[in-house]
N, C-alpha and C positions, 0 to 999 in steps of 0.2 A: 504494500500500500504506500509506503514511504517513497519508494522508487517512482511509482506512478505519479504521485503528487509533485515530486521534484521535476519530472519530465514535463508535466502540464505547466508548471511554473515557468520553465524555460520557454515553452511554446508561447505562453501568454506574454512573457517579457519580449520575445522576438516580435510578436504581433504589435505590441504597444510601441516598440522602437520603430517599426516600419511606419506606423501612423504618424509618429513625430517627424520622421524624415519627410513624409509626404506633405505635412503641413508647414514645414519650415522652409523658407526660401533658400535656394542654393547659395552656399557660401556665407549666410547670415550667422554671425557669432561663432563660426567654426573655422579653424585654420585650414589651409590647403591640405587636401589628402585625408582629413579627419573622417569624411564620409566613407571613403574607401576602407579605412581601418575598421569602422563600425560594421560595415557590411561584411567584412572578412570575419569579424568576431561572431556575427549572427550565423554565418555559414558554418563555422566550426561548431557552434552550439547545436545547429540542426543536424550535422553529421554525427555528433556525439549522441544525440537523442536517438537517431536512427540506428546507430550501432548497438546501443543499449536495448532497443526494441528487438533487434535481430537476435541478440544474445539471449534475451528472455524467451523468445519464440523457439530458438534452438533447444533451450533447456526443457521447455514444455514438451516438445516433440520427443526428445530423448527420454524424458521421464515417462511419457506415455508408452514407449516401446520397452524400455529397460526396467523401470521401477514404478509401474502404476499402482497406486495405493488401493488396497482392498477396501471396497465400499462397506463391507461388514466387519471392519476392523474393531469396532466397539464391542461387538459380541465375542470377538476372539481375545479380548483383553485378559481374561484369566490365564489362558495358555501363554499369551505373550509375556505376562508377568512371571509366570513359572519358568519359562525358558530364559528370559532376560536375566533373572537371578541365578538360574541354574548354570549357565555358562560361566558366570563369574565364580561361583562356588567350585565348579570343576576345574577352572583355571587355577584357583588357589590350591586345590588339592594336587594338581600336577606339580606346581612349584614346590610344595611340601614334600612330595614323593621324590623329587629330584635333589632337594637341598638338605633334607633332614635324614638322619640315620647314617649308619656306617657305610651302607651300600645304596645305590640308586635303585628304586623300585620301578623297573621298566614295565612290569605287568600293570601296576596301578596307573602309570602314565598312559599306557595304551588304552586302558579301560576308560579313563576320564577323557581322553582325546576323542574316543568314539562317542562318548556321551555329548561332548560339545558339538561334534558333527551332527548327531541326531537332532539336538535341540536347535541348531542353526538352520537345518532344513525345515523344521516346523515353523520357526520364526519367519523364514522366507515365504512360506506358504500363507501364513497368517497376516503378515504385513503387506505383502504385494500380491497383486491379482494377475499373474501371468498365466497364459495357457499352459496346460500340462506339458506339452512337447517342448516349448521354449524353456520352461523351468528345468526340465530334465537336462537340456543341453548345457545349462549354466552350472549345474550341480553334479556333474558326473564325477565319479571317484577319481582322486588324483593318482596318476601313475608316473611319477617323475623318473627321468632317465637316471638321475643320481640322487639318492636320498641324502639329505643334509643331516648334520649332527643334531642329536636330540637337544642339546643346550641351545643352539642357534634357533631352532624351531620354537622352543619354549619362549624365548625372548620375543621373537616376532609375533607369536600367537598372543602373548600377554599384551603387547602394544596394540595389536589389531582389535582385541576385545575392548581395550580402553577407548579406542577411537569409536567403536560401534556403540558402546553403552553411553557415551557422552553426546550422541546425536541429538540435535534439536527436535527430532521427530517425537521423542519421548516427553518433551517439555510441553508440547501442545499438539496433541494428536488430531485435533479438529482442523487446524490450519497448517498445511504442510507445503512448503515451497518446492518447486521442481528440483532445484539444485540440492536441497536437503534430502529429498527422496533418492536422488541419484547417488549421492555420497554414502547415504546410509546403506543402500543395497550393495554398493561396491565394498564397503567395509565388512558387511556381513558375509559376502561371498569369500572375502579374504580370510575371515575367521574359519569358514567352512573348509576351504582348501588347505589351510595351514594345519587344522586339526586332523584332517585325513592324512596329511603327509607326516605329521608327528606320530600318529598311530602306527604307520608303516615303519618308521624309523625305530620306534621303541620296541616293536615286535621283533625286529631284526636283532636288536641287542639282547633280547631274552635268550 
C-alpha cells in the first residue's frame, strides 16, 4: 500500500508540475535551461515509476506460478503451527545429537532430518496451492553427486530454518506480498532439500 501511495504521489507531482509549466510564460522567472532540467527530472521520475510497476507485476506473476498462497490457509493453521514448531525442535535435536556426548549420534541425526523433511513437505502443501504434479517436481528427493559432510549440512540447515521461520508470512497471514511468498517458499524448499541431503549423509556415517 505504501509503495502504491508513493507512486501516485509522484504521478500527481508530475501532473501539477506540467500544469505550472503550461501556465507560466516561457523564460519568466527561470534561468536559461531550467525548463529542460525540470522536464528531465519528470522523465526520470516517470521511468522510475514504470520500473517499479514492472517489478511488482513480475513478482505477482512469479508468485502466482511458484508460490500461490493456499486460499484455505486459515483452516490449515493447526498443522502449520505443529510443523512450524516441529522443524525447529528437530533442528535443535540434530545439533544436540551432533555436539553432545562422546560420540556423534548419526542415527538420531538421520531420524530428525527425515522428520524435518516430512514436516517441510506438509508445510509446503498447507501454505501454497500448487498443482500436485508441479509440487512433486519441486520436492523430489535429493540425490547429490557428492554428499557433503554432516557438520556443513547441519550448519546450512540451521541457517535455512532460521530464514524460513522469520518470514513475514507468519506475522500477518491475511496480507501476504508476492515477494514475501516467493522468498518464503524458496527458503522452505531449501530446508527440505538440505534435510534430505543431511539424512543421506548421516546414514552413510552409520
